[in-house]
TORDOMAR-269924 format. One record per residue (C-alpha): residue number from 1; x, y, z. Coordinates in nm, 4 decimals. Layout:
% TORDOMAR-269924
seq=NUM, c1=X, c2=Y, c3=Z
...
This chain:
% TORDOMAR-269924
seq=1, c1=2.1794, c2=-0.8390, c3=1.0073
seq=2, c1=2.3781, c2=-0.9292, c3=0.6945
seq=3, c1=2.0721, c2=-0.8778, c3=0.4739
seq=4, c1=2.0042, c2=-0.5414, c3=0.6368
seq=5, c1=2.3661, c2=-0.4268, c3=0.5859
seq=6, c1=2.3623, c2=-0.5439, c3=0.2246
seq=7, c1=2.0350, c2=-0.3613, c3=0.1609
seq=8, c1=2.1676, c2=-0.0272, c3=0.2840
seq=9, c1=2.5409, c2=-0.0463, c3=0.2082
seq=10, c1=2.5601, c2=-0.2526, c3=-0.1113
seq=11, c1=2.2819, c2=-0.0995, c3=-0.3171
seq=12, c1=2.3035, c2=0.2467, c3=-0.4668
seq=13, c1=1.9939, c2=0.4636, c3=-0.4723
seq=14, c1=1.9572, c2=0.7944, c3=-0.6508
seq=15, c1=1.6824, c2=1.0291, c3=-0.7650
seq=16, c1=1.6984, c2=1.3213, c3=-1.0061
seq=17, c1=1.4907, c2=1.5098, c3=-1.2611
seq=18, c1=1.5561, c2=1.4690, c3=-1.6323
seq=19, c1=1.3690, c2=1.7946, c3=-1.6914
seq=20, c1=1.0845, c2=1.9827, c3=-1.5225
seq=21, c1=0.8381, c2=1.6949, c3=-1.5877
seq=22, c1=1.0337, c2=1.3690, c3=-1.5667
seq=23, c1=1.1534, c2=1.2252, c3=-1.2336
seq=24, c1=1.4042, c2=0.9373, c3=-1.2440
seq=25, c1=1.4688, c2=0.7011, c3=-0.9522
seq=26, c1=1.7362, c2=0.4298, c3=-0.9734
seq=27, c1=1.8297, c2=0.1402, c3=-0.7461
seq=28, c1=2.1549, c2=-0.0322, c3=-0.8470
seq=29, c1=2.2326, c2=-0.3776, c3=-0.7131
seq=30, c1=2.5765, c2=-0.5114, c3=-0.8143
seq=31, c1=2.6313, c2=-0.8879, c3=-0.8098
seq=32, c1=3.0048, c2=-0.9208, c3=-0.7574
seq=33, c1=3.1575, c2=-1.2507, c3=-0.8585
seq=34, c1=3.5290, c2=-1.2984, c3=-0.7985
seq=35, c1=3.7336, c2=-1.2907, c3=-1.1173
seq=36, c1=3.4712, c2=-1.1592, c3=-1.3592
seq=37, c1=3.3034, c2=-0.8295, c3=-1.4361
seq=38, c1=3.0159, c2=-0.7596, c3=-1.1979
seq=39, c1=2.6637, c2=-0.7911, c3=-1.3253
seq=40, c1=2.4484, c2=-0.4975, c3=-1.2223
seq=41, c1=2.0722, c2=-0.5011, c3=-1.1794
seq=42, c1=1.9307, c2=-0.1540, c3=-1.2402
seq=43, c1=1.5741, c2=-0.0929, c3=-1.1288
seq=44, c1=1.4595, c2=0.2337, c3=-1.2833
seq=45, c1=1.1331, c2=0.4112, c3=-1.2081
seq=46, c1=1.0442, c2=0.7061, c3=-1.4282
seq=47, c1=0.7487, c2=0.9290, c3=-1.3542
seq=48, c1=0.5989, c2=1.1987, c3=-1.5714
seq=49, c1=0.4704, c2=1.4270, c3=-1.2951
seq=50, c1=0.2342, c2=1.6107, c3=-1.5337
seq=51, c1=0.0574, c2=1.3079, c3=-1.6847
seq=52, c1=0.1057, c2=1.0917, c3=-1.3719
seq=53, c1=0.2297, c2=0.8050, c3=-1.5922
seq=54, c1=0.4962, c2=0.5741, c3=-1.4521
seq=55, c1=0.7480, c2=0.3483, c3=-1.6243
seq=56, c1=0.9364, c2=0.0711, c3=-1.4444
seq=57, c1=1.2367, c2=-0.0810, c3=-1.6175
seq=58, c1=1.4635, c2=-0.3581, c3=-1.4906
seq=59, c1=1.7997, c2=-0.3812, c3=-1.6640
seq=60, c1=2.0606, c2=-0.6518, c3=-1.6051
seq=61, c1=2.3898, c2=-0.5360, c3=-1.7540
seq=62, c1=2.7674, c2=-0.5528, c3=-1.7333
seq=63, c1=2.7897, c2=-0.1742, c3=-1.7639
seq=64, c1=2.7201, c2=0.0734, c3=-1.4830
seq=65, c1=2.6536, c2=0.3891, c3=-1.6840
seq=66, c1=2.3168, c2=0.5037, c3=-1.8181
seq=67, c1=2.2300, c2=0.7983, c3=-2.0413
seq=68, c1=1.8874, c2=0.9637, c3=-2.0504
seq=69, c1=1.7793, c2=1.1869, c3=-2.3398
seq=70, c1=1.4754, c2=1.3945, c3=-2.4304
seq=71, c1=1.4406, c2=1.4021, c3=-2.8078
seq=72, c1=1.2035, c2=1.6409, c3=-2.9829
seq=73, c1=1.0632, c2=1.5351, c3=-3.3190
seq=74, c1=0.8140, c2=1.7175, c3=-3.5410
seq=75, c1=0.5387, c2=1.4829, c3=-3.4158
seq=76, c1=0.6190, c2=1.4467, c3=-3.0460
seq=77, c1=0.8806, c2=1.4204, c3=-2.7713
seq=78, c1=1.0610, c2=1.0982, c3=-2.6879
seq=79, c1=1.2474, c2=0.9785, c3=-2.3817
seq=80, c1=1.5516, c2=0.7626, c3=-2.4554
seq=81, c1=1.7427, c2=0.5429, c3=-2.2123
seq=82, c1=2.0807, c2=0.4080, c3=-2.3245
seq=83, c1=2.2870, c2=0.1318, c3=-2.1636
seq=84, c1=2.6308, c2=0.0797, c3=-2.3188
seq=85, c1=2.6095, c2=-0.3019, c3=-2.3018
seq=86, c1=2.2446, c2=-0.3550, c3=-2.4017
seq=87, c1=2.1472, c2=-0.0715, c3=-2.6338
seq=88, c1=1.8862, c2=0.2026, c3=-2.6272
seq=89, c1=1.5099, c2=0.2132, c3=-2.5729
seq=90, c1=1.2796, c2=0.4898, c3=-2.6923
seq=91, c1=0.9611, c2=0.5798, c3=-2.5029
seq=92, c1=0.6851, c2=0.8303, c3=-2.5682
seq=93, c1=0.7481, c2=1.1295, c3=-2.3408
seq=94, c1=0.3825, c2=1.1718, c3=-2.2368
seq=95, c1=0.2659, c2=0.8100, c3=-2.1960
seq=96, c1=0.6059, c2=0.6495, c3=-2.1216
seq=97, c1=0.5083, c2=0.3609, c3=-2.3510
seq=98, c1=0.7803, c2=0.1900, c3=-2.5529
seq=99, c1=0.7912, c2=0.3204, c3=-2.9092
seq=100, c1=0.6031, c2=0.0497, c3=-3.1057
seq=101, c1=0.8431, c2=0.0807, c3=-3.3984
seq=102, c1=1.1416, c2=-0.0273, c3=-3.1850
seq=103, c1=1.2564, c2=-0.3388, c3=-3.0017
seq=104, c1=1.2793, c2=-0.3554, c3=-2.6231
seq=105, c1=1.6576, c2=-0.3733, c3=-2.5842
seq=106, c1=1.6314, c2=-0.4375, c3=-2.2106
seq=107, c1=1.4370, c2=-0.7671, c3=-2.2341
seq=108, c1=1.6731, c2=-1.0607, c3=-2.1884
seq=109, c1=1.4458, c2=-1.3031, c3=-2.3734
seq=110, c1=1.4984, c2=-1.0922, c3=-2.6874
seq=111, c1=1.8780, c2=-1.1264, c3=-2.6472
seq=112, c1=1.9084, c2=-0.7476, c3=-2.6192
seq=113, c1=2.0012, c2=-0.5169, c3=-2.9101
seq=114, c1=2.3785, c2=-0.5245, c3=-2.9063
seq=115, c1=2.4886, c2=-0.2167, c3=-2.7165
seq=116, c1=2.7511, c2=0.0389, c3=-2.8087
seq=117, c1=3.1249, c2=0.0443, c3=-2.8746
seq=118, c1=3.3298, c2=0.2999, c3=-2.6818
seq=119, c1=3.3310, c2=0.5222, c3=-2.9897
seq=120, c1=2.9571, c2=0.5018, c3=-3.0566
seq=121, c1=2.8823, c2=0.5567, c3=-2.6842
seq=122, c1=3.0755, c2=0.8848, c3=-2.7007
seq=123, c1=2.9064, c2=0.9745, c3=-3.0302
seq=124, c1=2.5675, c2=0.9614, c3=-2.8567
seq=125, c1=2.6748, c2=1.2980, c3=-2.7243
seq=126, c1=2.5821, c2=1.4767, c3=-2.4083
seq=127, c1=2.2736, c2=1.3366, c3=-2.2458
seq=128, c1=2.0157, c2=1.5403, c3=-2.0576
seq=129, c1=2.0953, c2=1.3221, c3=-1.7563
seq=130, c1=2.3828, c2=1.0779, c3=-1.6973
seq=131, c1=2.4156, c2=0.8184, c3=-1.4220
seq=132, c1=2.7635, c2=0.6781, c3=-1.3535
seq=133, c1=2.6661, c2=0.4085, c3=-1.1042
seq=134, c1=2.6932, c2=0.6377, c3=-0.8034
seq=135, c1=2.5446, c2=0.9753, c3=-0.8903
seq=136, c1=2.3465, c2=1.1647, c3=-1.1501
seq=137, c1=2.5168, c2=1.4315, c3=-1.3593
seq=138, c1=2.3459, c2=1.6863, c3=-1.5803
């Protein structure tokens, strides 16, 4: 019974669309430890509904917020996911593969990428989609 209650009351689930082609599903699982900041496991599933490609990302962070961006370059479109504590990953919009010229900031064995200060987090600007730990905002 306790496991069932925790599964449905403790975890946060949300789904939204980044744009007309990208569907984002998040399951947040906070690990509350008395006296310290909670660690949050964020399981993110992103689907490009046109190409049928899927990306699954697991993030373990001290921060709750996530920003999602679609960036257009002269060559292609990119999908960016930013976590204030860990940093930002860039993926190809069509294939959802990690940009080969960047590090995977969400892999713990790489010791992450460093994250953002409050100022630099705000300087990222308005995202196409923002998740505050409870709900999506556009």
